[in-house]
C-alpha positions in Angstrom: -15.5 -3.1 0.0 -12.7 -0.9 -0.1 -11.3 0.8 -3.3 -7.8 2.6 -3.3 -5.9 4.6 -5.5 -2.5 2.9 -6.0 -1.3 5.4 -8.5 1.1 7.0 -6.0 1.7 4.7 -3.2 2.3 1.7 -5.3 3.2 3.3 -8.7 5.4 6.0 -7.5 5.8 7.7 -10.7 3.6 9.7 -13.0 3.1 7.3 -15.7 0.7 4.9 -14.1 -3.1 4.9 -13.0 -3.8 2.0 -11.0 -6.2 0.8 -8.3 -6.9 -1.9 -5.8 -10.1 -3.3 -4.6 -10.5 -5.4 -1.4 -13.5 -7.4 -0.2 -14.5 -9.8 2.6 -15.6 -13.1 1.2 -19.2 -12.1 1.4 -18.8 -9.3 -1.0 -16.1 -10.8 -3.4 -18.7 -12.4 -5.8 -20.5 -9.2 -6.3 -17.3 -7.5 -7.4 -15.9 -10.2 -9.3 -19.2 -10.1 -11.2 -18.9 -6.4 -11.8 -15.3 -6.6 -12.9 -16.4 -9.4 -15.5 -19.4 -7.1 -16.6 -17.5 -3.7 -17.1 -14.3 -5.8 -18.5 -12.2 -4.0 -16.0 -8.5 -5.6 -16.1 -5.1 -4.3 -15.9 -3.1 -4.4 -19.0 0.4 -5.9 -19.2 2.3 -2.3 -19.4 0.1 -1.1 -16.2 1.4 -4.3 -14.3 5.2 -3.8 -15.3 4.9 -0.3 -14.0 3.1 -1.1 -10.8 5.8 -3.9 -10.3 8.6 -1.4 -11.1 6.9 1.0 -8.6 6.8 -1.8 -5.7 10.6 -2.3 -6.2 11.3 1.3 -5.7 8.8 1.5 -2.6 11.3 1.1 0.1 13.6 3.7 -1.1 10.7 6.2 -1.6 9.4 5.4 1.9 12.7 5.5 3.9 12.4 9.4 4.6 9.1 8.6 6.5 10.7 5.6 8.7 12.6 7.9 11.1 9.4 9.8 12.0 7.3 6.7 12.2 9.7 5.2 14.4 9.5 8.0 17.0 5.9 7.9 17.0 6.1 4.1 17.7 8.6 4.4 20.2 6.8 7.3 22.0 3.6 5.3 22.0 5.1 2.1 23.6 7.1 4.2 26.0 4.1 5.7 27.8 4.7 4.7 31.3 8.0 6.3 31.7 9.8 3.3 30.3 12.6 4.2 27.9 12.6 2.2 24.7 16.3 2.1 23.6 15.9 0.0 20.3 13.0 -0.4 18.0 13.1 -4.0 16.3 12.0 -3.9 12.5 10.6 -6.8 10.7 
């Protein structure tokens, strides 16, 4: 089971508190039972703000791309080979 804060990465703004839960198939029934018993749910306003944050995620993460691309290029060019272009999905 993995619980992660999504406030900054997904939300990107200071007006949202959000989180995610991930689990494998074996643990998922326990997670859903706990959510049901505690009454945990995201309200419509929170979901709207999270979707807004997802729309701006690529713009907010753009400054990190050159550094990540350099790291990836250096890692793949370890044998003295030179990578001239790094393809992106």
